[in-house]
C-alpha positions as CSV (number, residue, x, y, z in Angstrom):
1,M,-5.3,21.9,21.9
2,R,-3.6,18.7,22.7
3,I,-3.1,16.5,19.7
4,F,-2.0,12.9,19.9
5,I,-0.4,11.3,16.8
6,G,0.8,7.9,15.9
7,G,0.3,4.9,13.7
8,L,0.5,1.2,13.2
9,A,0.5,-0.3,9.7
10,T,1.1,-3.2,7.5
11,E,-0.8,-4.7,4.6
12,T,-1.5,-8.4,5.2
13,N,-1.6,-10.9,2.4
14,T,-3.2,-13.8,4.2
15,F,-2.1,-16.1,1.4
16,A,1.6,-15.2,1.8
17,P,4.0,-17.9,3.0
18,F,5.4,-16.4,6.1
19,P,4.0,-14.3,9.0
20,T,4.7,-10.7,10.0
21,G,6.7,-10.6,13.2
22,M,8.4,-8.0,15.3
23,A,11.5,-8.0,13.1
24,G,9.4,-6.7,10.2
25,F,8.4,-3.7,12.2
26,A,11.9,-3.2,13.7
27,E,13.3,-3.0,10.2
28,Y,11.7,0.4,9.9
29,G,12.1,1.5,13.5
30,L,10.2,1.3,16.7
31,A,10.9,4.8,18.0
32,R,8.6,7.7,18.7
33,D,10.3,10.1,16.3
34,T,9.4,8.5,13.0
35,S,7.7,11.7,11.8
36,R,11.0,13.5,12.1
37,R,13.4,11.0,10.5
38,G,11.4,9.4,7.7
39,G,12.0,5.9,6.4
40,S,8.5,4.4,6.2
41,P,5.4,5.3,4.1
42,M,3.8,6.8,7.2
43,S,6.5,9.3,7.9
44,G,5.2,12.0,5.6
45,P,1.7,12.2,7.1
46,L,3.0,12.1,10.7
47,A,5.4,14.9,9.8
48,V,2.4,16.9,8.4
49,F,0.4,16.4,11.6
50,R,3.4,17.5,13.7
51,A,4.4,20.5,11.6
52,R,0.8,21.8,11.3
53,G,0.1,21.4,15.0
54,E,3.3,22.9,16.2
55,A,3.0,25.9,13.8
56,E,-0.5,26.6,15.2
57,G,0.6,26.5,18.8
58,H,-0.9,23.1,19.7
59,T,0.7,20.6,22.0
60,I,1.8,17.4,20.0
61,V,2.1,14.1,21.8
62,E,3.6,11.4,19.6
63,S,3.4,7.7,20.1
64,L,4.8,4.9,18.0
65,C,4.4,5.1,14.3
66,V,5.5,1.7,13.1
67,F,5.4,0.0,9.7
68,A,6.2,-3.5,8.4
69,Q,6.7,-4.5,4.8
70,P,3.5,-6.4,3.7
71,S,3.6,-10.1,4.4
72,G,1.5,-12.8,5.9
73,V,-0.7,-12.6,9.0
74,T,0.8,-10.6,11.9
75,V,1.8,-12.6,15.0
76,R,-0.9,-11.9,17.7
77,A,1.6,-11.1,20.4
78,V,3.3,-8.6,18.2
79,Y,0.2,-6.8,17.2
80,E,-1.1,-6.6,20.8
81,D,2.3,-5.4,22.1
82,L,2.4,-2.5,19.5
83,R,-1.2,-1.7,19.9
84,D,-1.0,-1.6,23.7
85,T,2.0,0.6,23.6
86,I,0.1,3.2,21.7
87,L,-2.8,2.9,24.0
88,A,-0.6,3.3,27.1
89,D,0.9,6.4,25.6
90,L,-2.5,7.8,25.0
91,R,-3.5,7.2,28.6
92,A,-0.3,8.8,29.8
93,A,-1.0,11.8,27.6
94,G,-3.8,13.0,29.8
95,R,-6.4,15.2,28.3
96,V,-6.4,14.9,24.5
97,D,-8.6,16.9,22.1
98,I,-7.7,15.2,18.8
99,V,-6.2,11.8,17.9
100,L,-4.7,11.5,14.5
101,L,-3.7,8.0,13.3
102,M,-1.9,7.0,10.2
103,L,-2.9,3.4,9.6
104,H,-3.1,1.2,6.6
105,G,-6.5,-0.5,6.7
106,A,-5.6,-4.0,5.7
107,M,-3.7,-5.3,8.7
108,V,-4.7,-8.8,9.8
109,A,-3.3,-10.4,13.0
110,Q,-3.9,-13.8,14.5
111,G,-7.3,-13.4,16.2
112,Y,-7.9,-9.9,14.6
113,D,-9.3,-9.6,11.1
114,D,-9.8,-5.8,11.6
115,C,-6.8,-4.5,13.5
116,E,-7.6,-0.9,12.6
117,G,-11.1,-1.2,13.8
118,D,-9.9,-2.8,17.0
119,L,-7.3,-0.2,17.7
120,T,-9.6,2.7,17.0
121,A,-12.4,1.3,19.2
122,R,-9.9,1.0,22.1
123,V,-8.7,4.6,21.4
124,R,-12.4,5.7,21.5
125,A,-12.8,4.1,24.9
126,I,-9.9,6.2,26.2
127,V,-11.0,9.5,24.6
128,P,-14.8,9.2,24.3
129,H,-15.3,12.9,23.6
130,G,-12.2,13.6,21.6
131,V,-12.1,13.8,17.8
132,I,-10.5,10.8,16.2
133,G,-9.2,11.1,12.6
134,V,-7.7,8.2,10.6
135,E,-5.8,8.2,7.4
136,L,-5.8,5.0,5.3
137,D,-4.1,3.5,2.3
138,P,-6.5,3.0,-0.6
139,H,-5.9,-0.8,-0.3
140,C,-7.8,-1.0,2.9
141,H,-10.6,-3.1,4.2
142,L,-13.0,-0.2,5.1
143,T,-15.0,-1.7,8.0
144,Q,-18.1,-0.3,9.5
145,T,-16.5,-0.7,12.9
146,L,-13.6,1.7,12.0
147,V,-15.9,4.3,10.4
148,A,-18.2,4.2,13.5
149,E,-15.5,4.6,16.0
150,A,-13.6,7.4,14.2
151,D,-15.0,10.9,13.6
152,L,-13.3,11.1,10.2
153,V,-11.6,8.6,7.9
154,V,-9.7,10.0,4.9
155,I,-8.2,7.6,2.3
156,G,-5.5,8.3,-0.2
157,K,-7.0,8.9,-3.6
158,E,-4.0,8.0,-5.8
159,Y,-2.4,4.8,-6.8
160,P,0.6,5.1,-6.9
161,H,0.2,6.7,-3.5
162,I,1.6,10.1,-4.3
163,D,-0.9,12.0,-2.2
164,F,-0.5,10.7,1.4
165,D,0.7,14.1,2.6
166,D,-2.1,15.9,0.8
167,R,-4.7,13.7,2.5
168,A,-2.9,14.3,5.9
169,H,-3.5,18.0,5.5
170,E,-7.1,17.3,4.6
171,L,-7.6,15.1,7.6
172,Y,-5.9,17.6,10.0
173,D,-8.1,20.4,8.7
174,L,-11.3,18.4,9.1
175,C,-10.5,17.2,12.5
176,L,-9.6,20.6,13.8
177,R,-12.8,22.1,12.4
178,S,-14.7,19.3,14.1
179,A,-13.0,19.8,17.4
180,L,-13.8,23.5,17.2
181,G,-17.5,22.7,16.5
182,Q,-17.4,24.2,13.0
183,I,-18.6,21.0,11.3
184,Q,-20.5,17.9,12.2
185,P,-19.3,15.0,10.0
186,V,-21.9,12.5,8.9
187,A,-20.7,9.5,7.0
188,A,-22.3,7.3,4.3
189,L,-20.6,4.0,3.6
190,I,-21.3,1.7,0.7
191,D,-20.0,-1.8,-0.1
192,L,-19.8,-2.0,-3.9
193,K,-19.8,-5.8,-3.9
194,V,-16.8,-5.7,-6.2
195,I,-13.2,-6.8,-5.9
196,G,-10.8,-5.1,-8.3
197,F,-7.6,-3.3,-8.8
198,Y,-7.5,0.4,-9.6
199,P,-4.4,2.3,-10.8
200,T,-5.3,6.0,-11.0
201,F,-2.9,7.5,-13.5
202,D,-5.0,6.8,-16.5
203,P,-8.7,7.2,-17.4
204,P,-11.3,6.3,-16.3
205,M,-9.9,6.2,-12.7
206,A,-8.0,9.4,-13.3
207,D,-11.3,11.1,-14.2
208,I,-13.0,9.6,-11.1
209,V,-10.3,10.9,-8.8
210,A,-10.8,14.4,-10.3
211,E,-14.5,14.1,-9.9
212,M,-14.2,13.2,-6.2
213,K,-12.0,16.2,-5.6
214,A,-14.5,18.4,-7.4
215,A,-17.4,17.0,-5.3
216,E,-15.4,17.9,-2.1
217,A,-15.5,21.5,-3.2
218,E,-19.3,21.6,-3.1
219,E,-20.8,22.4,0.3
220,P,-21.8,20.6,2.5
221,V,-19.6,17.8,1.2
222,L,-16.6,17.4,3.4
223,S,-14.7,14.4,2.0
224,V,-15.1,11.6,-0.6
225,S,-12.9,8.5,-0.5
226,F,-12.8,5.3,-2.6
227,A,-11.4,2.3,-0.8
228,H,-10.0,0.1,-3.5
229,G,-9.7,-2.8,-1.1
230,F,-6.8,-5.3,-0.8
231,P,-7.9,-8.4,-2.7
232,W,-5.3,-10.8,-1.3
233,A,-6.8,-11.1,2.2
234,D,-9.4,-13.6,3.4
235,T,-11.6,-11.3,5.5
236,A,-15.3,-10.6,5.6
237,D,-14.8,-7.0,4.5
238,V,-12.5,-7.5,1.6
239,G,-13.5,-5.4,-1.5
240,A,-14.2,-2.0,-2.8
241,R,-16.2,0.6,-0.7
242,L,-17.2,4.2,-1.0
243,L,-17.1,6.6,1.9
244,A,-18.5,10.2,1.8
245,Y,-18.8,12.7,4.6
246,S,-21.1,15.7,4.7
247,D,-21.5,18.5,7.2
248,G,-24.6,17.4,9.2
249,D,-26.6,16.2,6.2
250,P,-27.0,12.5,5.9
251,D,-29.0,12.7,2.7
252,V,-26.1,14.6,1.0
253,A,-23.6,12.1,2.2
254,A,-25.8,9.2,0.9
255,T,-26.3,10.8,-2.4
256,V,-22.7,11.5,-3.0
257,A,-21.6,8.1,-1.9
258,G,-24.3,6.5,-4.1
259,K,-23.3,8.5,-7.1
260,F,-19.6,7.4,-7.0
261,A,-20.5,3.9,-6.0
262,T,-22.8,3.5,-9.1
263,R,-20.2,5.2,-11.4
264,I,-17.5,2.7,-10.4
265,Y,-19.8,-0.3,-10.4
266,D,-21.0,0.6,-13.9
267,L,-17.3,0.6,-15.0
268,R,-16.5,-2.7,-13.3
269,E,-15.8,-4.5,-16.6
270,T,-13.7,-1.7,-18.0
271,L,-11.7,-1.4,-14.7
272,M,-11.1,-5.1,-14.3
273,P,-7.3,-5.7,-14.8
274,R,-6.4,-8.0,-17.7
275,Y,-2.7,-8.0,-18.1
276,P,-0.6,-10.2,-20.4
277,D,1.5,-13.0,-19.0
278,I,5.4,-13.1,-19.0
279,A,5.7,-15.0,-22.4
280,T,3.3,-12.7,-24.2
281,S,4.9,-9.6,-22.7
282,L,8.5,-10.6,-23.7
283,D,7.3,-11.6,-27.2
284,K,5.6,-8.2,-27.6
285,A,8.6,-6.4,-26.3
286,R,10.8,-7.9,-29.1
287,G,8.8,-6.0,-31.7
288,L,8.9,-2.6,-30.0
289,N,11.5,0.2,-30.2
290,G,12.7,2.3,-27.3
291,R,12.8,1.6,-23.6
292,I,10.3,-0.9,-22.2
293,V,9.4,-1.2,-18.5
294,L,7.5,-4.2,-17.2
295,G,6.1,-4.7,-13.8
296,D,6.5,-8.2,-12.3
297,F,3.0,-7.9,-10.7
298,A,2.6,-10.9,-8.5
299,D,6.1,-10.8,-7.0
300,N,5.6,-7.4,-5.4
301,P,6.8,-7.3,-1.8
302,G,4.6,-4.3,-1.3
303,G,1.6,-6.7,-1.6
304,G,3.1,-9.4,0.6
305,A,5.0,-11.4,-2.0
306,S,8.5,-12.7,-1.2
307,G,10.3,-10.7,-3.9
308,D,12.5,-13.7,-4.9
309,S,10.5,-15.3,-7.7
310,T,12.5,-16.4,-10.7
311,F,9.8,-16.9,-13.3
312,F,10.6,-13.6,-15.2
313,L,14.3,-14.1,-15.1
314,A,14.1,-17.7,-16.3
315,A,12.0,-16.6,-19.3
316,M,14.5,-13.8,-20.1
317,L,17.4,-16.3,-20.0
318,E,15.5,-18.8,-22.1
319,R,15.0,-16.1,-24.8
320,G,18.5,-14.8,-24.7
321,I,17.3,-11.3,-23.9
322,G,20.1,-8.7,-23.4
323,R,20.5,-5.0,-22.7
324,A,18.2,-5.7,-19.7
325,V,18.0,-5.1,-16.0
326,I,15.8,-6.9,-13.4
327,G,15.2,-6.6,-9.7
328,A,15.3,-6.2,-7.0
329,F,15.6,-9.8,-5.8
330,W,15.2,-10.3,-2.1
331,D,18.1,-12.7,-1.4
332,P,20.2,-11.7,1.6
333,L,22.4,-14.8,1.3
334,V,23.4,-14.0,-2.3
335,A,23.9,-10.3,-1.3
336,Q,26.2,-11.4,1.5
337,V,28.2,-13.9,-0.6
338,C,28.7,-11.4,-3.4
339,A,29.5,-8.5,-1.0
340,D,32.2,-10.6,0.7
341,A,33.6,-11.6,-2.7
342,G,33.9,-7.9,-3.6
343,V,33.6,-5.9,-6.7
344,G,35.3,-7.5,-9.7
345,A,34.8,-11.1,-8.4
346,H,33.3,-13.8,-10.5
347,V,31.2,-16.2,-8.5
348,T,28.5,-18.8,-9.0
349,V,25.2,-18.1,-7.2
350,R,21.9,-19.8,-6.6
351,L,19.5,-16.8,-7.0
352,G,16.0,-16.7,-5.7
353,G,13.5,-19.5,-5.4
354,K,13.9,-19.8,-1.7
355,C,10.6,-18.9,-0.1
356,G,8.1,-21.4,-1.4
357,P,6.3,-22.6,-4.5
358,W,5.4,-19.1,-5.7
359,S,9.1,-18.3,-5.8
360,G,9.8,-20.7,-8.6
361,Q,13.0,-22.7,-8.9
362,P,16.4,-21.2,-7.9
363,V,18.5,-20.1,-10.8
364,D,22.1,-21.0,-10.9
365,L,24.2,-18.3,-12.5
366,D,27.8,-17.4,-13.1
367,V,27.9,-13.7,-12.3
368,A,30.4,-10.8,-12.1
369,V,30.0,-8.6,-9.0
370,M,29.8,-5.1,-10.5
371,G,28.8,-3.1,-7.4
372,V,28.2,-3.4,-3.6
373,V,26.4,-0.9,-1.4
374,E,26.2,-1.7,2.3
375,N,23.2,0.6,3.1
376,H,21.4,1.0,-0.2
377,S,18.1,3.0,-0.3
378,Q,15.7,4.2,-2.9
379,G,13.3,7.1,-3.3
380,V,9.7,6.6,-2.2
381,F,7.5,9.5,-2.9
382,G,9.9,12.1,-1.6
383,Q,11.4,9.9,1.2
384,R,14.1,7.3,1.4
385,Q,13.5,3.6,1.9
386,S,16.1,1.1,2.9
387,M,17.1,-1.8,0.7
388,G,19.9,-2.9,3.1
389,R,23.1,-4.5,1.8
390,A,22.6,-4.6,-2.0
391,V,24.6,-5.8,-4.9
392,W,24.7,-5.4,-8.7
393,L,25.4,-8.6,-10.5
394,R,25.9,-9.1,-14.2
395,H,25.2,-12.3,-16.1
396,Q,25.9,-12.1,-19.8
397,D,24.0,-9.0,-20.9
398,I,21.5,-8.8,-18.0
399,D,22.1,-6.7,-14.9
400,I,20.5,-8.0,-11.7
401,A,19.8,-6.0,-8.5
402,V,19.8,-8.0,-5.2
403,C,18.8,-6.5,-1.9
404,S,18.7,-7.6,1.8
405,V,15.7,-5.6,2.9
406,R,12.5,-6.9,1.2
407,T,10.9,-4.1,-0.8
408,Q,9.4,-3.4,-4.1
409,V,11.1,-1.1,-6.6
410,F,9.7,2.4,-6.6
411,E,12.1,4.6,-8.5
412,P,15.1,4.3,-10.9
413,D,17.6,5.0,-8.2
414,A,17.0,1.5,-6.8
415,F,19.2,0.5,-9.8
416,A,21.2,3.7,-10.3
417,G,22.3,3.8,-6.7
418,L,24.0,0.5,-7.3
419,G,25.8,1.9,-10.3
420,I,23.5,0.4,-12.9
421,S,23.0,2.8,-15.8
422,L,19.5,2.6,-17.4
423,D,20.5,4.8,-20.3
424,D,21.6,1.8,-22.5
425,K,18.9,-0.6,-21.3
426,R,16.2,-1.7,-23.7
427,L,14.2,-3.7,-21.1
428,I,13.7,-2.9,-17.4
429,V,11.8,-5.5,-15.2
430,V,10.8,-4.3,-11.8
431,K,9.3,-6.3,-8.9
432,S,6.3,-4.1,-8.3
433,S,2.6,-4.0,-9.1
434,N,2.0,-0.3,-9.8
435,H,4.0,2.0,-7.6
436,Y,6.9,1.9,-10.1
437,Q,4.8,3.8,-12.6
438,A,5.4,7.1,-10.8
439,G,9.2,6.8,-11.1
440,F,9.7,4.9,-14.3
441,R,6.9,6.2,-16.5
442,P,8.4,9.6,-17.5
443,D,11.3,8.0,-19.3
444,A,9.6,4.9,-20.6
445,D,8.6,4.5,-24.2
446,H,6.4,1.5,-23.3
447,I,5.3,0.4,-19.8
448,W,2.8,-2.2,-18.6
449,H,2.0,-4.6,-15.8
450,V,2.6,-8.3,-16.4
451,S,0.4,-11.0,-14.9
452,S,3.2,-13.2,-13.4
453,P,2.8,-16.2,-11.1
454,G,2.8,-15.5,-7.4
455,T,0.8,-14.8,-4.3
456,M,-0.9,-11.8,-5.9
457,G,-2.9,-13.7,-8.5
458,M,-5.3,-11.6,-10.6
459,D,-8.2,-14.0,-11.0
460,F,-10.4,-12.4,-8.3
461,A,-13.3,-14.8,-9.1
462,T,-11.4,-17.8,-7.8
463,I,-9.3,-16.5,-4.9
464,G,-10.0,-18.8,-1.9
465,Y,-12.1,-16.5,0.2
466,T,-13.9,-18.2,3.1
467,K,-15.2,-15.2,5.0
468,R,-16.7,-12.7,2.6
469,N,-20.2,-13.0,1.1
470,P,-19.7,-14.9,-2.2
471,V,-22.0,-12.5,-4.1
472,Y,-19.4,-10.2,-5.6
473,Y,-18.0,-9.2,-9.0
474,P,-16.2,-10.8,-10.8
475,R,-17.4,-14.1,-9.2
476,I,-20.9,-12.9,-10.1
477,A,-21.3,-10.8,-13.3
478,D,-23.9,-8.5,-11.8
479,P,-24.2,-8.9,-8.0
480,W,-26.5,-5.9,-7.7
481,S,-29.1,-7.7,-9.8
482,V,-28.8,-10.8,-7.5
483,S,-28.9,-9.1,-4.1
484,G,-30.0,-5.6,-4.9
485,A,-28.1,-2.3,-5.1
486,P,-26.4,-1.6,-1.8
487,E,-27.9,0.9,0.6
488,P,-25.7,3.5,2.2
489,V,-24.9,2.9,5.9
490,I,-25.3,6.3,7.6
491,I,-22.9,6.8,10.5
492,Q,-23.0,9.9,12.7
493,R,-21.4,10.2,16.1
494,S,-23.5,11.7,18.9
495,S,-22.7,15.2,20.1
496,R,-19.7,15.2,22.4
497,Q,-19.4,17.0,25.7
498,S,-16.9,19.9,25.7
């Protein structure tokens, strides 16, 4: 068979202060060999698609697979340029039996609230009888357009997203079986009328993930996915949705989707995040023994935040906290000044607070330059992600990591790679919402998310949505009682010509 692979992804925070332009995508590469060299969250699944296809003797045609760190709305011309490049590659590929796309599901561009649906619809127009499979991040806007245009949509089950490669294998297998005529996927899609946040390492979400996997083992169920949704986007489709596929049986798909939709809906109060603020968290940390890891939730670049807010650092300084490390601040200017000064230099810097009101006020610090790495990187679920020129600064008894490529902290080597030892640290503060749990949890005595100020506020009832139906939890305590329990939307593509 001829299998076309590629992808286009970013997660758009429509409330973020600056747009996503071409430079954001170029930072992670615009080549057609992303699946071979790694560097972005999509590299793993693309490598899976390529390796599986080549091992089985199929012809692989690879287009762009581009990624930008989450930020504000994507510039229209940038989205259209990247989209049209993929479409041109698809036309040039000639006959294609299967199209496998690694997308995100929450990309918003000027004039396009559903970039993934738009791209997939245009792919369908080029390959009307081919099998189209799409892998998505759980923080997607799962639109009816996308599900209708694709044959199969598979969403990562875990958050932190440690299973992208596993889901890539699943999608590949299902699409190959569909292309061979062995299965006939039928989808059931349910809008839960809920906006929430769903880490999966602890119950009850850990139990739900296990139950979804168990359901997939029962014929004729093919796949069960829970779209967490990305709350920080003003689109009509923002919110949690459930997607189930069966082999040719719409009633089974509807029953499975309804079962999990009801299970999650009934747990909506339990699952609603309620995290302590900075002051409460630091006061609590004073009374604890062992290593404490805190996530600066709202200043997570992985959710579109700037990564340069100073609220947490200012509170630590005010309290005289020591034996601590915090980062990574996105402040290329400070990184450049300190790198030029060199290791051992003592300089005064104005750190952070540069990108807008949610960045807080800049903090003036006398610091020692302890380490400089020109091309720093960190581990990200088995791959490496650039942090650019990065520096380790020390102010009193606080170590500070500063980077030039905007990214959240995933793993301890974001600090250790700069020379910062965590062995003697009592408090570690990372700019991340949840992904840090995978890397830091094993060695933490205490670990929790902190409700910090920023563009990723946790009060979902008052986020300024203008496009979605206002009947949703938590804005409404029980939206199903107001507008009725949602009915599954059944989607089945018509039989294709061979």
